[in-house]
C-alpha positions in Angstrom: 145.0 180.9 48.7 141.6 179.5 49.2 140.8 179.0 45.6 144.1 177.1 45.1 143.6 175.1 48.5 139.9 174.4 47.0 141.0 173.5 43.5 143.8 171.0 44.6 141.4 169.3 47.4 139.4 168.7 44.0 142.2 167.3 42.2 143.2 165.1 45.2 139.6 163.2 44.4 141.1 162.1 40.9 144.5 160.9 42.1 147.9 161.8 43.8 150.9 161.7 41.4 154.1 161.9 42.9 154.8 165.2 40.9 151.4 166.6 41.0 152.4 169.8 40.0 154.9 171.8 36.8 155.2 175.7 36.6 156.9 177.0 33.6 156.4 180.4 32.0 153.8 181.3 34.2 151.4 178.5 34.0 150.8 176.1 36.5 149.9 172.6 35.2 148.2 169.9 37.6 149.1 166.1 36.3 145.5 165.0 36.4 143.8 163.5 33.5 140.5 166.0 32.5 139.2 162.9 31.0 139.0 161.5 34.4 137.2 164.3 36.0 133.2 164.9 36.4 131.4 167.3 34.5 130.6 169.0 37.9 134.2 169.1 38.8 135.3 170.8 35.5 133.1 173.7 36.1 134.1 174.0 39.7 137.6 174.1 38.5 137.1 176.3 35.9 135.7 178.6 38.1 138.8 178.5 40.2 141.0 179.4 37.4 142.1 176.0 36.4 141.2 174.7 32.4 141.5 171.5 30.9 144.3 171.1 28.3 143.8 169.1 25.1 147.4 167.3 26.2 145.9 165.3 29.3 146.7 168.0 32.1 145.0 170.9 33.7 146.5 174.6 33.6 146.3 177.8 35.2 147.7 181.1 34.4 146.3 182.7 37.8 148.2 180.5 39.8 151.7 180.1 38.0 154.8 182.1 38.3 158.3 181.4 37.3 
């Protein structure tokens, strides 16, 4: 739980979309544009289980579940 809260705290620095997450096929997607995220935060998010997708959002298999 702590890692998820840490990741969401980082994401919050980069926006607060009306629908910030979407879970599908055991993948948690976060609607924050990776291009806007600093290199240090990208590394921190990767360590917390969130990867930058080519489709302009982040995804995690660690926290997803459907």
